[in-house]
C-alpha positions in Angstrom: -7.9 49.5 -112.3 -6.6 53.0 -111.5 -3.0 53.6 -110.3 -4.2 54.8 -106.8 -6.3 51.7 -106.3 -3.4 49.4 -107.2 -1.2 51.3 -104.7 -3.7 50.9 -101.9 -4.1 47.2 -102.6 -0.3 46.7 -102.5 0.1 48.6 -99.3 -2.7 46.5 -97.7 -1.2 43.2 -98.8 2.2 44.2 -97.5 1.0 44.7 -94.0 -0.1 41.1 -93.6 2.4 38.7 -91.8 4.0 36.4 -94.3 7.0 34.2 -94.0 8.1 35.3 -97.4 6.8 37.6 -100.1 3.5 36.4 -101.3 3.4 33.4 -98.9 0.5 32.3 -96.6 0.1 33.2 -92.9 2.8 32.0 -90.7 1.6 29.0 -88.6 2.4 28.4 -84.9 5.6 26.5 -84.2 7.1 24.5 -81.3 3.8 22.8 -80.6 4.1 20.7 -77.5 2.1 19.1 -74.7 2.7 20.1 -71.0 1.4 17.3 -68.8 1.4 16.1 -65.2 -0.5 12.9 -64.3 -3.9 13.6 -66.0 -3.5 17.3 -66.6 -2.9 18.1 -70.2 -2.1 21.5 -71.8 -1.4 22.2 -75.5 1.1 25.0 -75.9 2.9 26.6 -78.8 5.0 29.6 -79.8 4.4 32.3 -82.4 6.3 35.1 -84.1 6.0 38.1 -81.7 6.9 40.6 -84.5 3.5 40.5 -86.1 1.7 43.8 -85.4 -1.8 42.6 -86.1 -3.8 40.8 -83.3 -3.5 37.0 -83.9 -6.0 34.4 -82.6 -5.6 30.7 -82.3 -7.9 27.7 -82.7 -7.1 24.3 -81.1 -8.8 21.0 -81.9 -8.4 17.3 -81.0 -9.5 14.0 -82.4 -9.1 10.3 -81.5 -6.7 8.7 -83.9 -8.9 5.7 -84.6 -11.6 7.9 -86.0 -9.5 8.9 -89.0 -10.4 5.6 -90.7 -14.1 6.2 -90.1 -15.3 8.8 -92.5 -18.6 9.5 -90.7 -16.9 9.9 -87.3 -13.9 11.9 -88.3 -15.1 15.1 -86.8 -12.6 17.3 -84.9 -13.6 18.7 -81.5 -12.7 22.3 -80.9 -11.1 22.8 -77.5 -10.2 26.6 -77.8 -11.7 28.8 -80.5 -10.0 32.0 -81.6 -8.2 32.6 -78.3 -5.3 35.1 -78.0 -3.4 32.9 -75.5 -0.6 30.6 -76.7 -2.0 27.6 -74.8 -5.1 25.5 -74.5 -6.2 23.3 -71.5 -7.4 19.9 -72.6 -7.9 18.5 -69.0 -11.6 19.3 -68.9 -12.2 17.0 -71.9 -11.2 13.9 -69.9 -9.0 12.3 -72.5 -8.7 8.6 -72.0 -5.3 7.7 -70.5 -4.7 4.8 -72.8 -6.0 6.5 -75.9 -4.1 8.0 -78.8 -5.1 11.5 -80.0 -4.3 14.0 -82.6 -4.1 17.6 -81.5 -3.7 20.6 -83.9 -3.6 24.4 -83.7 -4.1 27.1 -86.3 -3.4 30.9 -86.4 -5.8 33.5 -87.7 -5.4 37.2 -88.6 -8.1 39.4 -90.1 -10.0 36.4 -91.5 -6.9 34.8 -92.9 -5.9 31.3 -91.5 -2.6 29.6 -91.4 -2.0 25.9 -92.0 -2.8 23.5 -89.2 0.1 22.2 -87.1 -0.7 18.7 -85.9 0.8 16.5 -83.1 0.1 13.0 -81.9 -0.4 12.6 -78.2 -0.8 9.4 -76.1 -1.2 10.1 -72.3 0.0 6.7 -71.3 3.3 7.3 -73.2 3.7 11.1 -73.1 2.1 12.3 -69.9 4.6 12.8 -67.0 4.0 11.3 -63.6 4.0 13.5 -60.5 5.7 13.0 -57.1 3.7 11.6 -54.2 1.3 14.0 -52.7 2.2 13.2 -49.1 5.1 11.6 -47.1 4.8 10.9 -43.4 7.5 9.6 -41.0 6.9 7.7 -37.8 9.7 6.5 -35.5 9.6 2.8 -34.6 12.4 2.2 -32.2 15.6 2.9 -34.0 13.9 2.6 -37.4 11.7 5.0 -39.4 8.3 4.0 -40.9 7.6 5.9 -44.1 4.0 6.3 -45.3 3.6 7.4 -49.0 0.5 8.8 -50.5 0.1 8.0 -54.3 0.0 10.8 -56.9 -3.5 11.8 -57.6 -5.5 12.3 -60.8 -7.9 15.2 -61.6 -10.7 13.0 -60.2 -8.7 12.6 -56.9 -8.1 8.9 -57.6 -4.7 7.2 -57.3 -2.4 7.2 -60.3 -1.7 3.5 -59.4 -5.1 2.7 -61.1 -3.6 4.0 -64.4 0.0 2.9 -63.8 -0.1 -0.5 -62.1 3.7 -0.7 -62.2 4.2 2.5 -60.2 6.9 2.3 -57.5 9.0 4.7 -55.5 12.6 5.5 -54.9 13.1 6.4 -51.3 16.3 8.4 -50.5 17.3 8.9 -46.9 20.3 10.4 -45.1 21.4 11.7 -41.8 20.5 15.3 -41.1 23.2 17.8 -42.2 25.1 15.0 -43.9 27.0 16.0 -47.1 26.5 12.7 -48.9 23.2 11.6 -50.6 22.8 8.7 -48.2 21.0 5.5 -49.3 18.3 4.7 -51.8 15.5 2.1 -51.3 13.1 1.1 -54.0 9.6 -0.2 -53.1 6.1 -0.4 -54.6 4.4 -0.4 -51.2 2.9 2.6 -49.6 4.4 1.8 -46.2 8.1 1.2 -45.9 10.4 0.7 -42.9 13.9 2.1 -43.2 16.2 -0.4 -41.5 19.7 -0.2 -39.9 19.4 3.3 -38.6 21.2 4.8 -35.7 19.2 5.4 -32.5 18.5 9.0 -31.4 19.6 10.3 -34.8 17.8 12.7 -37.1 17.2 11.5 -40.6 15.7 13.1 -43.7 13.7 11.3 -46.4 12.7 12.3 -50.0 10.6 10.2 -52.3 10.4 9.9 -56.1 7.6 8.3 -58.3 8.8 6.0 -61.1 7.4 3.8 -63.8 9.9 1.9 -66.0 7.5 0.9 -68.8 7.9 4.3 -70.5 10.8 5.4 -68.3 8.7 7.9 -66.4 10.1 9.5 -63.2 9.0 12.5 -61.1 10.9 15.0 -59.1 11.9 14.1 -55.5 9.6 15.5 -52.8 10.8 18.1 -50.3 12.8 16.5 -47.5 10.9 15.3 -44.4 13.1 14.9 -41.3 12.4 12.9 -38.1 14.5 11.7 -35.2 14.7 8.0 -34.4 14.3 6.6 -30.9 15.9 3.7 -29.0 16.6 2.2 -25.6 16.5 4.8 -22.8 19.9 5.2 -21.1 20.2 4.0 -17.5 21.2 7.5 -16.3 18.0 9.0 -17.7 16.0 6.3 -15.9 17.7 7.2 -12.6 17.2 10.9 -13.2 13.5 10.4 -14.0 13.1 8.3 -10.8 14.8 10.8 -8.5 12.9 13.6 -10.0 9.6 11.8 -9.5 10.5 10.9 -5.9 11.4 14.5 -5.1 8.1 15.8 -6.5 6.1 13.3 -4.5 8.1 14.2 -1.3 7.4 17.9 -1.8 3.7 17.2 -2.4 3.4 15.1 0.8 5.2 17.8 2.8 2.9 20.5 1.5 -0.1 18.3 2.3 1.1 17.6 5.9 1.9 21.2 6.6 -1.5 22.3 5.3 -3.2 19.8 7.6 -1.1 20.9 10.6 -1.9 24.5 10.0 -5.6 23.8 9.7 -5.7 21.8 12.9 -3.7 24.4 14.7 -6.0 27.2 13.6 -9.1 25.2 14.5 -7.7 24.3 18.0 -6.7 27.9 18.7 -10.1 29.2 17.6 -12.4 26.7 19.4 -10.1 25.4 22.2 -7.9 28.4 23.4 -5.1 27.8 25.8 -6.2 30.5 28.2 -9.2 29.1 30.3 -11.9 31.2 31.7 -11.7 32.0 35.5 -13.6 29.7 37.8 -16.3 32.2 38.8 -16.9 33.0 35.0 -17.2 29.3 34.2 -19.6 28.9 37.1 -21.7 31.8 35.9 -21.7 30.5 32.4 -22.7 27.0 33.5 -25.4 28.6 35.7 -26.9 30.5 32.8 -26.8 27.5 30.5 -28.6 25.4 33.2 -31.2 28.2 33.6 -31.8 28.4 29.9 -32.0 24.6 29.7 -34.5 24.5 32.6 -37.0 26.1 30.4 -39.5 23.5 29.0 -38.7 22.8 25.3 -42.0 21.0 24.9 -44.1 24.1 24.5 -43.5 24.1 20.8 -43.0 27.9 20.8 -40.4 28.5 18.1 -40.0 32.2 19.1 -39.1 31.1 22.7 -36.4 28.7 21.4 -34.9 31.3 19.1 -34.8 33.9 21.9 -33.2 31.4 24.3 -30.6 30.6 21.7 -29.9 34.3 21.2 -29.6 34.8 25.0 -27.2 31.9 25.3 -25.0 33.3 22.5 -25.1 36.8 24.0 -24.2 35.5 27.5 -21.3 33.5 26.0 -20.0 36.6 24.3 -20.3 38.6 27.5 -18.4 36.0 29.4 -15.6 35.9 26.8 -15.4 39.7 26.9 -15.1 39.7 30.6 -12.4 37.0 30.5 -10.5 39.0 28.0 -10.7 42.2 30.2 -9.5 40.2 33.2 -6.6 38.7 31.2 -5.6 42.2 30.0 -5.8 43.6 33.6 -3.6 40.7 34.8 -1.1 41.3 32.1 -0.8 45.0 32.9 -0.4 44.3 36.6 2.4 41.8 35.9 4.1 44.3 33.7 3.9 47.0 36.3 5.3 44.7 39.0 8.2 43.7 36.7 9.1 47.4 36.0 8.8 48.3 39.7 11.0 45.5 41.0 14.0 47.2 39.4 13.9 50.0 42.0 12.0 48.2 44.8 13.4 48.2 48.4 12.4 45.7 51.0 9.2 46.5 52.9 8.6 45.0 56.3 5.6 42.8 57.0 2.8 45.0 58.0 0.5 44.1 60.9 -2.0 46.4 62.6 -0.7 50.0 62.3 -1.9 53.3 63.2 -3.3 55.7 60.6 -0.1 57.8 60.5 2.0 54.7 59.9 -0.3 53.5 57.1 0.0 57.0 55.5 3.8 56.9 55.8 4.1 53.4 54.2 1.6 54.4 51.5 3.7 57.4 50.5 6.9 55.3 50.0 7.8 55.3 46.3 9.7 52.1 46.3 7.2 49.6 47.6 5.5 47.3 45.2 2.0 47.4 44.1 1.3 44.1 45.9 2.1 45.7 49.2 -0.2 48.6 48.4 -2.9 46.2 47.5 -2.4 44.3 50.8 -2.5 47.5 52.8 -5.7 48.7 51.2 -7.3 45.3 51.8 
């Protein structure tokens, strides 16, 4: 081998990541499982100083298959991925099973040693908090409804953890102390001995003591309790309702009074027609009713109706004109009476005397009217 070829081979071998001179490829370290209920993720760390692109391969195997030579076949979960984690949730690992998981690093066709870890979901998987907490006031108490943690198949974790129970912590709103803690395995719990008309906050934690599992507490949910209604509130509600009913009745009565008054003023006015207009109107109605309605002539009936309406309008117009004339005459008499001087009773007079009396400016219009008549 030439000197140049040896130098090139030495340079190439020195560029590969090694833990020590001449050692194999560095394997991943800090291999761990990140879990929550039935969600499982295999994660690891690797030396970030390696300049070459590194890929990783993850596999799993049921532990009982190690004793079976024909069935001891590892299942590849993630093949040559550049990420430092691998999701095992999609493989539906049995919750009570025991598995072996391993990961290997690869660079330019070189492979590191496998790093293996044992994993049992029932023992190692963490339990999550309840997915829902609902508060309902029941008098001066609070009724807490808890929804179990859910699996990836949207079933209850109670199916996998029969001994699952809850720590319920509750306290008064804005209280500095942590309050009280109540443990219960039921999904509906009533918090006793609470103050009426007081706001309380509740937080719930999932627990299972078989493998000492516990979740984080949920976000606080707050609700105000109820209680007996004070007597002064009952009186205020009664008076308020009574006042509202009274106002509604008054508005209804006023509306009826206004409608009746308008109807009466429209159809039964206070000013009656003069006697000669009423006689004329009655005469025209009698004349129109004297026509024989048995002829069956529809046009005749329509014309008679039109004539009756027209005559009524004429009579009303004449009455209005007469009323206006009477009003003007009364106004003129009232204004003239301020400067009126007594006028003697007039009998038969000569034409010169009539002319003299007519020319007097202080005699009332009634005297003038009597003279002319």
